[in-house]
mmCIF file of the N, C-alpha and C atoms, coordinates in Angstrom:
data_MODEL
# 
_entry.id   MODEL 
# 
loop_
_atom_site.group_PDB 
_atom_site.id 
_atom_site.type_symbol 
_atom_site.label_atom_id 
_atom_site.label_alt_id 
_atom_site.label_comp_id 
_atom_site.label_asym_id 
_atom_site.label_entity_id 
_atom_site.label_seq_id 
_atom_site.pdbx_PDB_ins_code 
_atom_site.Cartn_x 
_atom_site.Cartn_y 
_atom_site.Cartn_z 
_atom_site.occupancy 
_atom_site.B_iso_or_equiv 
_atom_site.pdbx_formal_charge 
_atom_site.auth_seq_id 
_atom_site.auth_comp_id 
_atom_site.auth_asym_id 
_atom_site.auth_atom_id 
_atom_site.pdbx_PDB_model_num 
ATOM 1   N N  . CYS A 1 1  ? 77.049 108.009 104.962 1.00 0.00 ? 1  CYS A N  1 
ATOM 2   C CA . CYS A 1 1  ? 76.903 108.164 106.502 1.00 0.00 ? 1  CYS A CA 1 
ATOM 3   C C  . CYS A 1 1  ? 75.208 108.010 106.447 1.00 0.00 ? 1  CYS A C  1 
ATOM 4   N N  . TYR A 1 2  ? 74.629 106.922 106.060 1.00 0.00 ? 2  TYR A N  1 
ATOM 5   C CA . TYR A 1 2  ? 73.097 106.652 106.096 1.00 0.00 ? 2  TYR A CA 1 
ATOM 6   C C  . TYR A 1 2  ? 72.716 106.676 107.553 1.00 0.00 ? 2  TYR A C  1 
ATOM 7   N N  . PHE A 1 3  ? 73.687 106.586 108.525 1.00 0.00 ? 3  PHE A N  1 
ATOM 8   C CA . PHE A 1 3  ? 73.040 106.626 109.766 1.00 0.00 ? 3  PHE A CA 1 
ATOM 9   C C  . PHE A 1 3  ? 72.545 108.339 110.546 1.00 0.00 ? 3  PHE A C  1 
ATOM 10  N N  . TYR A 1 4  ? 73.186 109.008 109.681 1.00 0.00 ? 4  TYR A N  1 
ATOM 11  C CA . TYR A 1 4  ? 72.723 110.603 109.848 1.00 0.00 ? 4  TYR A CA 1 
ATOM 12  C C  . TYR A 1 4  ? 71.305 110.469 109.200 1.00 0.00 ? 4  TYR A C  1 
ATOM 13  N N  . ALA A 1 5  ? 71.009 110.047 108.093 1.00 0.00 ? 5  ALA A N  1 
ATOM 14  C CA . ALA A 1 5  ? 69.973 110.246 107.406 1.00 0.00 ? 5  ALA A CA 1 
ATOM 15  C C  . ALA A 1 5  ? 68.904 109.484 108.255 1.00 0.00 ? 5  ALA A C  1 
ATOM 16  N N  . HIS A 1 6  ? 69.055 108.362 108.643 1.00 0.00 ? 6  HIS A N  1 
ATOM 17  C CA . HIS A 1 6  ? 68.220 107.385 109.462 1.00 0.00 ? 6  HIS A CA 1 
ATOM 18  C C  . HIS A 1 6  ? 67.702 108.200 110.790 1.00 0.00 ? 6  HIS A C  1 
ATOM 19  N N  . THR A 1 7  ? 68.791 108.957 111.423 1.00 0.00 ? 7  THR A N  1 
ATOM 20  C CA . THR A 1 7  ? 68.518 109.707 112.568 1.00 0.00 ? 7  THR A CA 1 
ATOM 21  C C  . THR A 1 7  ? 67.525 110.822 112.449 1.00 0.00 ? 7  THR A C  1 
ATOM 22  N N  . ASN A 1 8  ? 67.997 111.694 111.191 1.00 0.00 ? 8  ASN A N  1 
ATOM 23  C CA . ASN A 1 8  ? 67.189 112.730 111.033 1.00 0.00 ? 8  ASN A CA 1 
ATOM 24  C C  . ASN A 1 8  ? 65.629 112.433 110.599 1.00 0.00 ? 8  ASN A C  1 
ATOM 25  N N  . LEU A 1 9  ? 65.656 111.332 109.964 1.00 0.00 ? 9  LEU A N  1 
ATOM 26  C CA . LEU A 1 9  ? 64.362 110.662 109.655 1.00 0.00 ? 9  LEU A CA 1 
ATOM 27  C C  . LEU A 1 9  ? 63.510 110.391 110.821 1.00 0.00 ? 9  LEU A C  1 
ATOM 28  N N  . ALA A 1 10 ? 64.099 110.017 111.632 1.00 0.00 ? 10 ALA A N  1 
ATOM 29  C CA . ALA A 1 10 ? 63.367 109.600 113.011 1.00 0.00 ? 10 ALA A CA 1 
ATOM 30  C C  . ALA A 1 10 ? 63.036 111.122 113.882 1.00 0.00 ? 10 ALA A C  1 
ATOM 31  N N  . ARG A 1 11 ? 63.927 111.900 113.629 1.00 0.00 ? 11 ARG A N  1 
ATOM 32  C CA . ARG A 1 11 ? 63.490 113.315 114.206 1.00 0.00 ? 11 ARG A CA 1 
ATOM 33  C C  . ARG A 1 11 ? 62.091 113.656 113.618 1.00 0.00 ? 11 ARG A C  1 
ATOM 34  N N  . VAL A 1 12 ? 61.970 113.564 112.419 1.00 0.00 ? 12 VAL A N  1 
ATOM 35  C CA . VAL A 1 12 ? 60.839 114.101 111.756 1.00 0.00 ? 12 VAL A CA 1 
ATOM 36  C C  . VAL A 1 12 ? 59.712 113.105 112.103 1.00 0.00 ? 12 VAL A C  1 
ATOM 37  N N  . TYR A 1 13 ? 59.791 112.038 112.219 1.00 0.00 ? 13 TYR A N  1 
ATOM 38  C CA . TYR A 1 13 ? 58.807 110.932 112.450 1.00 0.00 ? 13 TYR A CA 1 
ATOM 39  C C  . TYR A 1 13 ? 58.177 111.305 113.765 1.00 0.00 ? 13 TYR A C  1 
ATOM 40  N N  . LEU A 1 14 ? 59.191 111.566 114.887 1.00 0.00 ? 14 LEU A N  1 
ATOM 41  C CA . LEU A 1 14 ? 58.638 111.904 116.092 1.00 0.00 ? 14 LEU A CA 1 
ATOM 42  C C  . LEU A 1 14 ? 57.889 113.290 116.085 1.00 0.00 ? 14 LEU A C  1 
ATOM 43  N N  . GLN A 1 15 ? 58.300 114.121 115.458 1.00 0.00 ? 15 GLN A N  1 
ATOM 44  C CA . GLN A 1 15 ? 57.661 115.539 115.283 1.00 0.00 ? 15 GLN A CA 1 
ATOM 45  C C  . GLN A 1 15 ? 56.224 115.475 114.999 1.00 0.00 ? 15 GLN A C  1 
ATOM 46  N N  . LYS A 1 16 ? 55.986 114.252 114.034 1.00 0.00 ? 16 LYS A N  1 
ATOM 47  C CA . LYS A 1 16 ? 54.571 114.061 113.407 1.00 0.00 ? 16 LYS A CA 1 
ATOM 48  C C  . LYS A 1 16 ? 53.929 112.718 114.240 1.00 0.00 ? 16 LYS A C  1 
ATOM 49  N N  . GLY A 1 17 ? 54.598 112.509 115.306 1.00 0.00 ? 17 GLY A N  1 
ATOM 50  C CA . GLY A 1 17 ? 53.733 111.650 116.351 1.00 0.00 ? 17 GLY A CA 1 
ATOM 51  C C  . GLY A 1 17 ? 53.992 110.178 115.925 1.00 0.00 ? 17 GLY A C  1 
ATOM 52  N N  . MET A 1 18 ? 54.989 109.726 115.084 1.00 0.00 ? 18 MET A N  1 
ATOM 53  C CA . MET A 1 18 ? 55.071 108.621 114.646 1.00 0.00 ? 18 MET A CA 1 
ATOM 54  C C  . MET A 1 18 ? 55.996 107.789 115.235 1.00 0.00 ? 18 MET A C  1 
ATOM 55  N N  . ARG A 1 19 ? 55.949 107.385 116.412 1.00 0.00 ? 19 ARG A N  1 
ATOM 56  C CA . ARG A 1 19 ? 56.953 106.920 117.342 1.00 0.00 ? 19 ARG A CA 1 
ATOM 57  C C  . ARG A 1 19 ? 57.745 105.372 116.901 1.00 0.00 ? 19 ARG A C  1 
ATOM 58  N N  . GLU A 1 20 ? 56.843 104.583 116.465 1.00 0.00 ? 20 GLU A N  1 
ATOM 59  C CA . GLU A 1 20 ? 57.216 103.542 116.178 1.00 0.00 ? 20 GLU A CA 1 
ATOM 60  C C  . GLU A 1 20 ? 58.181 103.555 114.527 1.00 0.00 ? 20 GLU A C  1 
ATOM 61  N N  . LYS A 1 21 ? 57.701 104.363 113.847 1.00 0.00 ? 21 LYS A N  1 
ATOM 62  C CA . LYS A 1 21 ? 58.401 104.646 112.282 1.00 0.00 ? 21 LYS A CA 1 
ATOM 63  C C  . LYS A 1 21 ? 59.816 105.066 113.011 1.00 0.00 ? 21 LYS A C  1 
ATOM 64  N N  . ALA A 1 22 ? 59.913 106.065 113.755 1.00 0.00 ? 22 ALA A N  1 
ATOM 65  C CA . ALA A 1 22 ? 60.992 106.735 114.393 1.00 0.00 ? 22 ALA A CA 1 
ATOM 66  C C  . ALA A 1 22 ? 61.895 105.707 115.033 1.00 0.00 ? 22 ALA A C  1 
ATOM 67  N N  . ARG A 1 23 ? 61.336 104.870 115.843 1.00 0.00 ? 23 ARG A N  1 
ATOM 68  C CA . ARG A 1 23 ? 62.073 103.802 116.334 1.00 0.00 ? 23 ARG A CA 1 
ATOM 69  C C  . ARG A 1 23 ? 63.077 102.715 115.508 1.00 0.00 ? 23 ARG A C  1 
ATOM 70  N N  . LYS A 1 24 ? 62.018 102.323 114.271 1.00 0.00 ? 24 LYS A N  1 
ATOM 71  C CA . LYS A 1 24 ? 62.495 101.486 113.259 1.00 0.00 ? 24 LYS A CA 1 
ATOM 72  C C  . LYS A 1 24 ? 63.876 102.385 112.715 1.00 0.00 ? 24 LYS A C  1 
ATOM 73  N N  . SER A 1 25 ? 63.599 103.808 112.336 1.00 0.00 ? 25 SER A N  1 
ATOM 74  C CA . SER A 1 25 ? 64.615 104.565 111.875 1.00 0.00 ? 25 SER A CA 1 
ATOM 75  C C  . SER A 1 25 ? 65.926 104.376 112.498 1.00 0.00 ? 25 SER A C  1 
ATOM 76  N N  . LEU A 1 26 ? 65.794 104.506 113.742 1.00 0.00 ? 26 LEU A N  1 
ATOM 77  C CA . LEU A 1 26 ? 66.920 104.648 114.638 1.00 0.00 ? 26 LEU A CA 1 
ATOM 78  C C  . LEU A 1 26 ? 67.620 103.375 114.778 1.00 0.00 ? 26 LEU A C  1 
ATOM 79  N N  . LEU A 1 27 ? 67.058 102.384 114.625 1.00 0.00 ? 27 LEU A N  1 
ATOM 80  C CA . LEU A 1 27 ? 67.425 100.902 114.886 1.00 0.00 ? 27 LEU A CA 1 
ATOM 81  C C  . LEU A 1 27 ? 68.316 100.622 113.648 1.00 0.00 ? 27 LEU A C  1 
ATOM 82  N N  . ALA A 1 28 ? 67.684 101.252 112.567 1.00 0.00 ? 28 ALA A N  1 
ATOM 83  C CA . ALA A 1 28 ? 68.503 101.208 111.141 1.00 0.00 ? 28 ALA A CA 1 
ATOM 84  C C  . ALA A 1 28 ? 70.104 101.960 111.267 1.00 0.00 ? 28 ALA A C  1 
ATOM 85  N N  . ALA A 1 29 ? 69.729 103.229 111.871 1.00 0.00 ? 29 ALA A N  1 
ATOM 86  C CA . ALA A 1 29 ? 70.997 103.916 112.028 1.00 0.00 ? 29 ALA A CA 1 
ATOM 87  C C  . ALA A 1 29 ? 72.022 103.397 112.918 1.00 0.00 ? 29 ALA A C  1 
ATOM 88  N N  . LEU A 1 30 ? 71.417 102.613 113.843 1.00 0.00 ? 30 LEU A N  1 
ATOM 89  C CA . LEU A 1 30 ? 72.559 102.003 115.089 1.00 0.00 ? 30 LEU A CA 1 
ATOM 90  C C  . LEU A 1 30 ? 72.831 100.666 114.380 1.00 0.00 ? 30 LEU A C  1 
ATOM 91  N N  . ARG A 1 31 ? 72.175 99.870  113.237 1.00 0.00 ? 31 ARG A N  1 
ATOM 92  C CA . ARG A 1 31 ? 72.811 98.824  112.799 1.00 0.00 ? 31 ARG A CA 1 
ATOM 93  C C  . ARG A 1 31 ? 74.200 99.135  111.857 1.00 0.00 ? 31 ARG A C  1 
ATOM 94  N N  . VAL A 1 32 ? 74.020 100.553 111.181 1.00 0.00 ? 32 VAL A N  1 
ATOM 95  C CA . VAL A 1 32 ? 74.914 100.962 110.378 1.00 0.00 ? 32 VAL A CA 1 
ATOM 96  C C  . VAL A 1 32 ? 76.351 101.513 111.287 1.00 0.00 ? 32 VAL A C  1 
ATOM 97  N N  . ASN A 1 33 ? 75.944 102.148 112.396 1.00 0.00 ? 33 ASN A N  1 
ATOM 98  C CA . ASN A 1 33 ? 76.824 102.517 113.273 1.00 0.00 ? 33 ASN A CA 1 
ATOM 99  C C  . ASN A 1 33 ? 76.415 102.540 114.735 1.00 0.00 ? 33 ASN A C  1 
ATOM 100 N N  . PRO A 1 34 ? 76.668 101.308 115.347 1.00 0.00 ? 34 PRO A N  1 
ATOM 101 C CA . PRO A 1 34 ? 76.297 101.022 116.560 1.00 0.00 ? 34 PRO A CA 1 
ATOM 102 C C  . PRO A 1 34 ? 76.682 102.108 117.696 1.00 0.00 ? 34 PRO A C  1 
ATOM 103 N N  . GLU A 1 35 ? 77.792 102.854 117.535 1.00 0.00 ? 35 GLU A N  1 
ATOM 104 C CA . GLU A 1 35 ? 78.087 103.751 118.430 1.00 0.00 ? 35 GLU A CA 1 
ATOM 105 C C  . GLU A 1 35 ? 77.659 105.144 118.232 1.00 0.00 ? 35 GLU A C  1 
ATOM 106 N N  . TYR A 1 36 ? 76.688 105.326 117.652 1.00 0.00 ? 36 TYR A N  1 
ATOM 107 C CA . TYR A 1 36 ? 76.399 106.842 117.161 1.00 0.00 ? 36 TYR A CA 1 
ATOM 108 C C  . TYR A 1 36 ? 75.329 107.356 118.019 1.00 0.00 ? 36 TYR A C  1 
ATOM 109 N N  . GLU A 1 37 ? 76.016 108.096 119.184 1.00 0.00 ? 37 GLU A N  1 
ATOM 110 C CA . GLU A 1 37 ? 75.275 108.517 120.383 1.00 0.00 ? 37 GLU A CA 1 
ATOM 111 C C  . GLU A 1 37 ? 73.972 109.252 120.030 1.00 0.00 ? 37 GLU A C  1 
ATOM 112 N N  . PRO A 1 38 ? 73.789 110.136 119.202 1.00 0.00 ? 38 PRO A N  1 
ATOM 113 C CA . PRO A 1 38 ? 72.546 110.777 119.137 1.00 0.00 ? 38 PRO A CA 1 
ATOM 114 C C  . PRO A 1 38 ? 71.344 109.682 118.683 1.00 0.00 ? 38 PRO A C  1 
ATOM 115 N N  . ALA A 1 39 ? 71.462 108.954 118.123 1.00 0.00 ? 39 ALA A N  1 
ATOM 116 C CA . ALA A 1 39 ? 70.388 107.805 117.812 1.00 0.00 ? 39 ALA A CA 1 
ATOM 117 C C  . ALA A 1 39 ? 70.315 106.974 118.932 1.00 0.00 ? 39 ALA A C  1 
ATOM 118 N N  . GLN A 1 40 ? 71.190 106.660 119.762 1.00 0.00 ? 40 GLN A N  1 
ATOM 119 C CA . GLN A 1 40 ? 71.235 105.902 121.026 1.00 0.00 ? 40 GLN A CA 1 
ATOM 120 C C  . GLN A 1 40 ? 70.456 106.797 122.086 1.00 0.00 ? 40 GLN A C  1 
ATOM 121 N N  . GLU A 1 41 ? 70.530 107.908 122.079 1.00 0.00 ? 41 GLU A N  1 
ATOM 122 C CA . GLU A 1 41 ? 69.737 108.736 123.019 1.00 0.00 ? 41 GLU A CA 1 
ATOM 123 C C  . GLU A 1 41 ? 68.416 108.975 122.594 1.00 0.00 ? 41 GLU A C  1 
ATOM 124 N N  . LEU A 1 42 ? 68.037 109.179 121.219 1.00 0.00 ? 42 LEU A N  1 
ATOM 125 C CA . LEU A 1 42 ? 66.744 109.313 120.738 1.00 0.00 ? 42 LEU A CA 1 
ATOM 126 C C  . LEU A 1 42 ? 65.971 108.057 121.131 1.00 0.00 ? 42 LEU A C  1 
ATOM 127 N N  . LEU A 1 43 ? 66.494 106.893 120.864 1.00 0.00 ? 43 LEU A N  1 
ATOM 128 C CA . LEU A 1 43 ? 66.103 105.711 121.055 1.00 0.00 ? 43 LEU A CA 1 
ATOM 129 C C  . LEU A 1 43 ? 65.895 105.201 122.737 1.00 0.00 ? 43 LEU A C  1 
ATOM 130 N N  . ARG A 1 44 ? 66.751 105.807 123.389 1.00 0.00 ? 44 ARG A N  1 
ATOM 131 C CA . ARG A 1 44 ? 66.252 105.573 124.813 1.00 0.00 ? 44 ARG A CA 1 
ATOM 132 C C  . ARG A 1 44 ? 64.879 106.402 125.192 1.00 0.00 ? 44 ARG A C  1 
ATOM 133 N N  . ARG A 1 45 ? 64.767 107.852 124.556 1.00 0.00 ? 45 ARG A N  1 
ATOM 134 C CA . ARG A 1 45 ? 63.890 108.581 124.759 1.00 0.00 ? 45 ARG A CA 1 
ATOM 135 C C  . ARG A 1 45 ? 62.572 108.000 124.520 1.00 0.00 ? 45 ARG A C  1 
ATOM 136 N N  . ILE A 1 46 ? 62.530 107.531 123.227 1.00 0.00 ? 46 ILE A N  1 
ATOM 137 C CA . ILE A 1 46 ? 61.168 106.504 122.792 1.00 0.00 ? 46 ILE A CA 1 
ATOM 138 C C  . ILE A 1 46 ? 61.124 105.463 123.647 1.00 0.00 ? 46 ILE A C  1 
ATOM 139 N N  . ASP A 1 47 ? 62.007 104.644 123.988 1.00 0.00 ? 47 ASP A N  1 
ATOM 140 C CA . ASP A 1 47 ? 61.835 103.568 124.922 1.00 0.00 ? 47 ASP A CA 1 
ATOM 141 C C  . ASP A 1 47 ? 61.034 103.940 126.174 1.00 0.00 ? 47 ASP A C  1 
ATOM 142 N N  . GLY A 1 48 ? 61.188 105.299 126.453 1.00 0.00 ? 48 GLY A N  1 
ATOM 143 C CA . GLY A 1 48 ? 61.020 105.668 127.811 1.00 0.00 ? 48 GLY A CA 1 
ATOM 144 C C  . GLY A 1 48 ? 62.088 105.637 129.042 1.00 0.00 ? 48 GLY A C  1 
ATOM 145 N N  . THR A 1 49 ? 63.042 105.188 128.553 1.00 0.00 ? 49 THR A N  1 
ATOM 146 C CA . THR A 1 49 ? 64.263 105.156 129.763 1.00 0.00 ? 49 THR A CA 1 
ATOM 147 C C  . THR A 1 49 ? 64.792 106.509 130.067 1.00 0.00 ? 49 THR A C  1 
ATOM 148 N N  . SER A 1 50 ? 64.476 107.534 129.539 1.00 0.00 ? 50 SER A N  1 
ATOM 149 C CA . SER A 1 50 ? 64.798 108.666 129.783 1.00 0.00 ? 50 SER A CA 1 
ATOM 150 C C  . SER A 1 50 ? 63.579 109.786 130.332 1.00 0.00 ? 50 SER A C  1 
ATOM 151 N N  . GLY A 1 51 ? 62.499 109.400 129.992 1.00 0.00 ? 51 GLY A N  1 
ATOM 152 C CA . GLY A 1 51 ? 61.207 109.913 130.253 1.00 0.00 ? 51 GLY A CA 1 
ATOM 153 C C  . GLY A 1 51 ? 60.964 111.281 129.328 1.00 0.00 ? 51 GLY A C  1 
ATOM 154 N N  . TYR A 1 52 ? 61.764 111.500 128.515 1.00 0.00 ? 52 TYR A N  1 
ATOM 155 C CA . TYR A 1 52 ? 61.513 112.794 127.682 1.00 0.00 ? 52 TYR A CA 1 
ATOM 156 C C  . TYR A 1 52 ? 60.423 112.824 126.975 1.00 0.00 ? 52 TYR A C  1 
ATOM 157 N N  . PHE A 1 53 ? 60.113 111.731 126.061 1.00 0.00 ? 53 PHE A N  1 
ATOM 158 C CA . PHE A 1 53 ? 58.862 111.809 125.449 1.00 0.00 ? 53 PHE A CA 1 
ATOM 159 C C  . PHE A 1 53 ? 57.484 111.076 126.262 1.00 0.00 ? 53 PHE A C  1 
ATOM 160 N N  . ALA A 1 54 ? 57.917 110.627 127.273 1.00 0.00 ? 54 ALA A N  1 
ATOM 161 C CA . ALA A 1 54 ? 56.761 109.935 128.096 1.00 0.00 ? 54 ALA A CA 1 
ATOM 162 C C  . ALA A 1 54 ? 55.615 110.771 128.420 1.00 0.00 ? 54 ALA A C  1 
# 
């Protein structure tokens, strides 16, 4: 279940302010499991479509 690891890594990157690395980790998670909602939601937040991190 590598998509869990990629998503958790993205969370750590976000906590450290490393948004682009977080985004890449989430894209890797979604390549493994395109329907994984937590990764989709974090990616939406990073991309600014939810306004959470904006």
